Backbone as numpy.savetxt, mean C-alpha at the origin, in Angstrom:
# Nx Ny Nz CAx CAy CAz Cx Cy Cz
-5.40 -14.98 -24.33 -6.52 -13.80 -24.23 -5.39 -12.53 -24.39
-5.61 -11.32 -25.14 -4.96 -10.31 -24.88 -4.76 -9.37 -23.83
-3.68 -9.00 -23.37 -3.70 -7.83 -22.48 -4.67 -7.06 -22.51
-5.29 -6.42 -21.66 -6.18 -4.80 -22.09 -4.92 -3.67 -21.76
-4.67 -2.71 -22.36 -3.74 -1.99 -22.16 -4.36 -1.10 -20.92
-3.13 -0.35 -20.17 -3.56 -0.29 -19.12 -4.20 1.33 -18.94
-3.96 2.08 -20.02 -4.75 3.26 -20.37 -6.58 3.23 -20.08
-6.97 2.02 -20.86 -8.14 1.52 -21.25 -8.44 1.05 -19.64
-7.68 0.28 -19.20 -8.20 -0.18 -17.73 -8.50 0.88 -16.71
-7.37 2.02 -16.76 -7.65 2.95 -16.13 -8.71 3.79 -16.28
-9.02 3.60 -17.37 -10.24 4.51 -18.09 -11.78 3.97 -17.31
-11.67 2.67 -17.60 -12.75 1.88 -17.06 -12.83 2.20 -15.59
-11.59 2.15 -14.89 -11.76 2.39 -13.25 -12.71 2.99 -12.53
-13.03 4.23 -12.55 -14.24 5.17 -12.28 -15.59 4.33 -12.67
-15.80 4.10 -13.95 -16.97 3.37 -14.30 -17.42 2.39 -13.65
-16.46 1.55 -13.31 -16.68 0.09 -12.81 -17.07 0.68 -11.40
-16.50 1.47 -10.44 -16.89 1.98 -9.10 -18.09 2.58 -9.25
-18.85 2.98 -10.12 -20.20 3.63 -10.41 -20.97 2.56 -10.34
-20.67 1.73 -11.40 -21.71 0.44 -11.54 -21.94 -0.60 -10.09
-20.92 -0.17 -9.28 -21.12 -1.29 -8.16 -21.90 -0.36 -7.03
-22.31 0.94 -7.41 -23.41 1.52 -6.63 -23.16 1.30 -5.02
-23.97 0.78 -4.37 -23.99 1.11 -3.08 -23.26 -0.12 -2.22
-22.58 -0.69 -3.07 -21.72 -1.74 -2.52 -20.32 -1.08 -2.26
-19.95 0.19 -3.06 -18.69 1.00 -2.49 -18.96 2.08 -1.89
-19.88 2.61 -1.57 -20.54 3.80 -0.81 -20.79 3.38 0.37
-21.06 2.11 0.81 -21.09 2.01 2.59 -20.18 2.14 3.07
-20.29 1.99 4.23 -19.06 2.30 5.07 -17.78 1.80 5.04
-16.51 2.35 4.91 -15.58 1.40 4.95 -14.94 0.19 5.70
-15.67 0.19 6.66 -15.01 -0.64 7.48 -16.27 -1.95 7.87
-16.12 -2.42 6.25 -16.84 -3.58 5.60 -15.77 -4.90 5.92
-14.60 -4.73 5.45 -13.81 -6.04 5.71 -13.25 -6.41 7.13
-13.31 -7.87 7.29 -12.94 -8.19 8.77 -11.38 -7.37 8.83
-11.25 -7.60 10.34 -9.68 -6.99 10.80 -8.84 -7.61 10.32
-7.49 -7.60 10.09 -6.40 -7.88 9.65 -6.34 -9.67 10.53
-5.57 -10.62 9.98 -5.36 -11.41 10.66 -6.70 -12.29 11.36
-7.86 -12.13 11.22 -9.15 -12.53 11.59 -9.49 -13.72 10.99
-9.03 -13.91 9.63 -9.18 -14.86 8.67 -8.18 -15.98 8.92
-7.31 -15.78 9.30 -6.26 -16.96 9.51 -6.49 -18.11 10.21
-6.00 -19.34 9.97 -6.41 -20.63 10.32 -5.93 -20.59 12.09
-4.72 -19.78 12.15 -4.09 -20.05 13.55 -3.88 -18.51 13.70
-3.59 -18.41 15.11 -3.55 -16.70 15.40 -2.30 -16.28 15.35
-1.98 -14.88 14.83 -0.63 -14.87 14.47 0.37 -14.47 15.50
2.16 -14.93 15.41 2.71 -15.29 16.40 2.74 -13.84 17.14
3.07 -13.76 18.51 3.30 -12.60 19.08 4.26 -11.55 18.40
5.01 -12.02 17.85 6.16 -11.25 17.38 5.63 -10.50 16.22
4.25 -11.20 15.83 3.98 -9.98 14.52 3.71 -8.69 14.78
4.08 -7.83 13.76 3.95 -6.19 13.89 3.19 -5.78 12.60
2.17 -4.79 12.80 1.92 -3.96 11.72 2.45 -3.03 11.45
2.31 -2.87 9.84 2.79 -1.73 8.92 1.95 -1.17 8.14
2.11 0.19 7.62 1.21 0.87 6.98 2.05 1.51 5.42
1.59 0.94 4.39 2.24 1.25 3.37 1.16 2.47 2.51
1.95 3.26 1.55 0.65 4.12 0.69 1.70 4.15 -0.43
1.27 3.56 -1.72 2.06 3.77 -2.99 1.64 3.78 -4.12
0.35 4.47 -4.07 -0.27 4.66 -5.08 -2.14 3.97 -5.00
-2.31 3.50 -5.96 -3.45 2.73 -5.94 -3.48 1.41 -5.14
-4.34 1.04 -4.02 -4.05 0.00 -3.21 -4.45 -1.59 -3.79
-5.08 -1.50 -4.70 -5.03 -2.81 -5.96 -3.31 -3.33 -5.85
-2.92 -2.50 -6.60 -1.45 -3.15 -6.98 -0.49 -3.17 -5.86
-0.65 -2.36 -4.87 0.05 -2.17 -3.76 0.34 -3.93 -2.97
-1.16 -4.19 -2.95 -1.62 -5.39 -2.07 -0.82 -6.75 -2.87
-1.48 -6.33 -4.21 -1.30 -7.44 -5.23 0.69 -7.92 -4.98
1.73 -6.61 -5.26 2.98 -6.76 -5.13 3.56 -7.14 -4.07
2.92 -7.18 -3.17 3.01 -7.63 -1.67 3.16 -8.76 -1.49
1.95 -9.54 -2.09 1.50 -10.82 -2.14 2.31 -11.68 -3.02
2.79 -10.78 -4.13 3.13 -11.62 -5.14 5.00 -12.06 -4.69
5.30 -11.21 -4.03 6.92 -11.29 -3.57 6.86 -11.89 -2.56
6.02 -12.20 -1.28 5.91 -12.92 -0.07 4.83 -13.87 -0.12
4.71 -14.52 -0.89 3.64 -15.44 -0.88 3.12 -16.07 0.28
2.02 -16.04 0.92 1.72 -16.35 2.02 1.67 -18.09 2.20
1.56 -18.33 0.99 1.92 -20.24 1.06 3.16 -20.84 1.43
4.42 -19.16 1.74 5.54 -20.12 1.87 5.85 -19.70 2.96
6.29 -20.72 4.13 6.70 -20.82 5.38 7.70 -19.58 5.84
8.59 -18.92 4.89 9.40 -18.39 5.70 9.49 -17.02 4.74
8.10 -16.54 3.76 7.74 -15.21 3.35 7.90 -14.11 4.36
7.40 -14.29 5.71 7.29 -13.18 6.47 6.07 -12.53 6.70
5.31 -12.80 5.16 4.05 -11.75 5.12 2.68 -12.53 6.12
2.04 -12.26 6.74 1.04 -13.06 7.66 0.01 -12.75 7.19
-0.29 -11.58 6.71 -2.02 -11.06 6.18 -1.63 -9.81 5.86
-2.72 -9.46 4.60 -2.68 -7.94 4.07 -3.92 -7.84 4.20
-4.48 -6.06 4.50 -5.80 -5.42 4.25 -5.23 -3.80 3.46
-6.31 -3.83 2.45 -6.11 -2.27 1.90 -7.33 -1.85 2.77
-7.10 -0.33 2.84 -7.85 0.82 3.56 -7.14 2.13 3.08
-7.67 2.79 4.15 -7.87 4.44 4.08 -6.61 5.05 5.68
-6.08 5.86 5.35 -5.18 6.51 6.54 -4.71 7.47 6.19
-4.68 8.55 7.37 -3.88 9.82 7.16 -4.65 10.85 6.46
-6.19 10.73 6.94 -6.95 11.91 6.45 -7.56 12.18 7.82
-8.66 13.05 7.44 -8.97 14.16 8.73 -10.51 13.70 9.00
-11.40 13.03 8.46 -12.50 12.59 8.69 -12.61 11.02 9.18
-14.08 10.78 9.57 -14.14 9.50 10.15 -15.01 9.04 8.96
-14.72 7.11 9.06 -15.62 6.70 8.07 -15.35 6.84 6.47
-14.36 7.15 6.25 -14.29 7.23 4.51 -14.67 6.36 4.16
-14.76 6.59 2.41 -15.27 5.34 1.61 -14.51 5.63 0.51
-14.43 4.52 -0.62 -13.74 4.80 -1.84 -14.22 5.87 -2.60
-15.16 6.22 -2.60 -15.77 7.55 -2.96 -15.37 8.84 -2.89
-15.29 8.72 -1.37 -15.20 9.88 -0.58 -13.43 10.08 -0.87
-12.48 9.19 -0.25 -11.36 9.61 -0.63 -11.12 9.53 -1.90
-11.69 8.99 -3.12 -11.42 9.50 -4.44 -11.54 10.61 -5.14
-12.41 11.67 -3.89 -12.91 12.85 -4.40 -11.63 13.97 -4.11
-10.43 13.40 -3.56 -9.55 14.20 -3.29 -9.55 14.89 -2.04
-10.73 14.55 -1.24 -11.09 16.04 -0.22 -10.95 15.70 1.27
-10.61 14.33 1.55 -10.70 13.95 2.93 -9.09 13.73 3.65
-8.23 13.76 2.59 -7.25 13.73 3.32 -6.35 12.59 3.19
-7.26 11.44 3.09 -6.71 9.97 3.03 -5.82 9.52 2.02
-5.30 8.44 2.06 -4.26 7.85 1.31 -4.44 6.42 1.39
-5.05 5.87 -0.10 -5.12 4.40 -0.17 -3.79 3.92 0.20
-4.34 2.67 1.11 -2.81 2.35 1.84 -2.95 0.77 1.93
-1.80 0.28 2.49 -1.64 -0.97 2.56 -1.33 -1.61 3.90
-2.54 -2.48 4.95 -1.75 -2.70 6.48 -1.47 -4.14 6.21
-0.21 -4.21 6.79 0.68 -5.09 6.30 1.00 -6.21 8.01
0.70 -7.16 7.91 0.72 -8.09 9.03 1.87 -8.94 8.78
3.20 -9.08 9.51 4.34 -9.08 8.83 5.15 -9.80 10.27
6.14 -10.18 9.95 7.42 -10.88 11.00 8.54 -9.81 10.60
9.26 -10.43 9.51 10.50 -9.21 9.13 10.61 -8.02 8.22
11.21 -7.58 8.33 11.09 -6.06 7.91 10.74 -6.27 6.48
10.31 -5.10 6.02 9.87 -5.09 4.60 9.71 -3.90 3.76
10.50 -2.77 4.72 10.69 -1.62 4.07 11.62 -1.76 3.14
12.61 -2.24 2.66 13.26 -2.14 1.48 12.59 -2.68 0.41
11.42 -3.56 0.32 10.78 -4.03 -0.76 9.60 -2.59 -0.97
9.37 -2.26 0.05 8.30 -0.93 -0.50 9.18 0.20 -1.12
10.36 0.49 -1.10 10.82 1.63 -1.75 11.09 1.19 -3.44
11.11 -0.39 -3.51 11.34 -0.79 -4.88 10.34 -0.97 -5.73
9.16 -1.11 -4.84 7.85 -1.68 -5.74 7.32 -0.66 -6.30
7.55 0.93 -6.23 6.66 1.84 -6.43 8.07 2.83 -6.89
7.48 4.09 -7.24 8.60 5.45 -7.52 8.29 6.29 -6.06
9.45 5.96 -5.39 8.93 7.12 -4.15 9.40 8.42 -4.49
10.09 9.19 -5.61 10.44 10.26 -6.20 8.93 10.67 -6.72
7.96 10.38 -6.94 6.81 10.97 -7.39 6.05 11.83 -6.68
6.14 13.05 -6.54 5.48 14.03 -5.65 3.94 13.75 -5.82
3.49 13.85 -6.98 1.56 13.99 -7.35 0.90 12.52 -7.27
1.20 11.25 -6.88 1.03 10.05 -7.31 1.71 8.98 -7.35
1.03 8.13 -8.47 1.80 7.24 -8.74 1.20 6.51 -10.25
2.39 6.87 -11.36 1.59 6.75 -12.82 0.55 7.58 -12.81
-0.61 6.85 -13.86 -1.72 8.01 -13.99 -2.52 8.02 -12.74
-2.24 7.36 -11.55 -3.20 7.76 -10.76 -2.53 9.07 -9.62
-3.31 10.16 -10.28 -3.02 11.39 -9.64 -3.80 12.12 -8.28
-3.05 12.49 -7.54 -3.87 13.03 -6.10 -3.20 12.28 -4.96
-3.60 13.17 -4.11 -2.87 12.99 -2.45 -3.43 11.60 -1.98
-4.61 11.16 -2.70 -4.84 9.79 -2.00 -3.70 8.81 -2.66
-3.27 9.05 -3.45 -1.88 8.19 -4.39 -0.54 8.25 -3.77
-0.33 9.29 -2.75 0.87 9.51 -2.35 1.97 8.44 -1.64
2.78 8.52 -1.72 3.68 7.55 -1.06 4.70 7.86 0.52
4.19 7.40 1.14 4.16 6.94 2.48 4.07 5.94 3.67
4.62 5.95 4.46 4.81 5.24 5.78 4.36 5.76 6.74
3.31 4.78 7.72 2.89 5.29 8.63 3.55 4.71 9.81
3.99 4.98 10.81 4.63 4.33 11.66 3.93 4.49 13.02
4.39 3.70 13.97 3.37 3.38 15.74 4.59 4.40 16.33
5.92 4.62 16.44 6.49 5.08 17.58 7.66 5.31 16.94
8.42 6.15 17.74 9.77 6.60 17.50 10.67 5.66 17.16
10.78 4.73 17.53 11.50 3.30 16.97 11.42 3.25 15.55
9.96 2.87 15.41 9.58 2.72 13.86 9.76 3.88 12.87
10.01 5.17 13.36 10.11 6.43 12.89 11.40 6.28 12.60
12.81 6.39 13.22 14.11 6.00 13.20 14.39 5.18 12.32
13.69 3.82 12.22 14.00 3.08 11.16 13.27 3.49 9.45
12.72 3.89 9.84 12.09 4.29 8.52 13.10 5.29 7.93
13.20 6.27 8.79 13.91 7.47 8.20 15.03 7.18 7.66
15.85 6.06 8.30 17.28 5.70 8.04 17.02 4.94 6.61
15.91 4.06 6.60 15.90 3.20 5.09 16.23 4.60 4.21
14.94 5.32 4.16 14.98 6.39 3.38 15.83 7.13 2.93
16.73 7.28 4.00 17.82 8.25 3.95 19.17 7.24 2.94
19.03 5.96 3.27 20.04 4.98 2.23 19.31 5.17 1.00
18.23 4.76 0.69 17.50 4.66 -0.62 17.76 6.23 -1.14
17.88 7.25 -0.70 17.87 8.83 -1.21 19.50 8.48 -1.96
20.37 7.97 -0.90 21.70 8.80 -1.25 22.41 7.29 -2.72
21.89 6.25 -2.15 22.09 4.80 -2.96 21.53 4.64 -4.55
20.20 4.91 -4.46 19.47 4.64 -5.63 18.83 6.33 -6.19
18.95 6.99 -5.75 18.17 8.36 -6.44 19.31 9.31 -5.82
20.11 9.55 -6.69 21.44 10.87 -6.17 20.92 11.70 -6.99
20.21 11.88 -8.31 19.74 12.76 -8.84 18.42 13.09 -8.91
17.50 12.71 -7.91 16.16 13.17 -7.49 15.74 12.78 -6.22
14.79 13.54 -5.43 14.43 13.42 -4.28 13.24 12.67 -4.19
13.87 11.82 -3.02 12.57 10.75 -2.45 11.84 11.63 -1.72
10.55 11.53 -2.14 9.49 12.48 -1.11 8.41 11.39 -0.47
8.77 10.14 -0.40 7.82 9.43 0.61 7.74 10.15 1.97
6.49 10.40 2.44 6.42 10.87 3.92 6.43 9.71 4.91
6.98 10.21 5.94 7.05 9.21 7.10 6.43 10.18 8.12
5.16 9.37 8.35 4.30 9.97 9.60 3.80 9.02 10.76
3.45 9.84 11.67 2.59 8.95 12.84 1.53 8.59 12.43
0.89 7.33 12.63 -0.03 6.76 12.10 -1.50 7.09 13.05
-2.35 7.69 12.45 -3.50 7.82 13.03 -4.74 6.59 12.62
-5.71 6.93 12.84 -7.10 6.06 12.62 -6.61 5.20 11.07
-7.04 4.13 11.04 -6.78 2.82 10.04 -8.27 2.39 9.66
-9.03 2.63 8.52 -10.17 2.42 8.22 -10.17 1.31 7.19
-10.68 0.04 7.38 -10.74 -1.17 6.30 -11.22 -0.42 5.06
-10.65 -0.82 3.85 -11.63 -0.25 2.60 -12.54 -1.37 2.48
-13.49 -1.26 1.62 -14.42 -1.90 1.15 -14.24 -3.25 0.85
-15.27 -4.34 0.94 -14.52 -6.23 0.73 -14.56 -6.06 -0.47
-15.17 -5.33 -1.47 -14.69 -5.19 -2.81 -13.32 -5.04 -3.30
-12.90 -4.43 -2.59 -11.49 -3.94 -2.57 -10.41 -4.93 -2.10
-10.79 -5.63 -1.34 -9.71 -6.68 -0.72 -9.21 -7.69 -1.78
-7.96 -7.76 -1.79 -7.45 -9.08 -3.15 -7.90 -8.63 -4.29
-7.99 -7.35 -5.02 -9.04 -6.66 -5.88 -8.59 -7.85 -7.21
-6.65 -7.75 -7.35 -6.59 -8.00 -8.61 -6.34 -9.46 -8.59
-6.36 -10.20 -7.22 -6.88 -11.87 -7.07 -8.25 -12.27 -7.82
-9.17 -11.79 -7.32 -9.94 -11.73 -8.08 -10.68 -11.23 -9.33
-9.78 -10.04 -10.02 -10.17 -9.48 -11.08 -8.57 -9.57 -11.79
-8.02 -10.96 -12.41 -6.77 -11.05 -12.78 -6.39 -9.79 -13.96
-7.37 -9.42 -14.55 -7.30 -8.47 -15.86 -7.37 -6.84 -15.22
-7.57 -7.20 -14.05 -8.27 -5.55 -13.66 -7.09 -4.67 -13.45
-7.53 -3.47 -13.23 -6.38 -2.25 -13.32 -5.19 -2.42 -12.43
-3.79 -2.29 -12.75 -2.84 -2.21 -12.11 -2.11 -1.28 -12.39
-1.72 -0.55 -11.42 -0.60 0.92 -11.99 0.61 0.47 -12.37
0.86 0.97 -13.79 2.22 0.36 -14.32 3.57 1.08 -13.56
3.48 1.96 -12.47 4.66 2.55 -11.35 4.67 0.79 -10.60
3.92 0.13 -10.48 4.14 -1.22 -9.32 4.85 -2.18 -10.14
5.68 -2.08 -9.77 6.77 -3.39 -10.42 8.27 -3.23 -9.65
8.82 -4.24 -9.62 9.81 -4.55 -8.62 11.09 -4.05 -9.38
12.06 -2.91 -8.54 13.26 -2.27 -9.00 14.31 -3.47 -9.04
15.19 -3.22 -9.83 16.49 -4.27 -9.33 17.51 -3.35 -8.71
17.54 -2.61 -7.39 18.29 -1.95 -6.79 19.08 -2.65 -6.06
20.18 -2.19 -5.78 21.37 -3.09 -4.30 20.15 -2.94 -3.20
20.80 -4.15 -2.36 20.07 -3.67 -1.10 20.44 -2.48 -0.43
19.70 -1.95 0.56 20.31 -0.81 1.65 20.13 -1.37 2.81
19.91 -2.56 2.99 20.02 -3.47 4.45 20.86 -4.16 4.52
22.06 -3.81 4.04 23.55 -4.69 4.00 24.29 -4.49 5.55
24.00 -3.55 5.95 24.02 -3.09 7.60 22.98 -2.78 8.34
23.19 -3.46 9.42 22.08 -3.43 10.59 21.85 -1.80 10.60
20.61 -1.50 10.66 20.12 -0.24 10.97 19.55 -0.01 12.92
20.33 0.63 13.82 20.34 0.96 14.76 18.89 1.75 15.21
18.16 0.94 15.92 16.90 1.66 16.07 16.70 2.47 18.01
């Protein structure tokens, strides 16, 4: 089956959203909490991370392709897409898409080992206006951290990425303290698993850069 060009997928995305009607406009806290559908409880050492890298469909798909949950050593335990970084309660896909709520489409990751190195590889952290054809603050590059330790680690990784990968550009990824997280509608969870020919941002691919985690980061 021939692949649908990216620009056509992007054009049909808002039309698809409108056709979904009320199922998309309902309260965004529709999907179950991360980890709730796992056959066994996550380990006590598991941590949460929150990444914004453009359209959350492709962000989630990129992480799950790179770290398959079926692999015992992938480190990725579960994912959820949702909204973070805004000023209004109970955002929805439609309100966030308007660009007026301040939220970013984002990915919540439940994981064991560090995933920051991959985050900077799978999108363009130097794009201040969004990712690929997805423009607006809801598609910004950002890491939402829980505490001072996470903030220090994220800033050190960002610093190394800037120095080693983008000497002639500026990494614009925001590193900010996490506010409330809102699960996106169930329709958006694992979207590209359910819709293999669906839209995926062309900026979502893994860059072949040398590691920036060759020396430990002191937190």
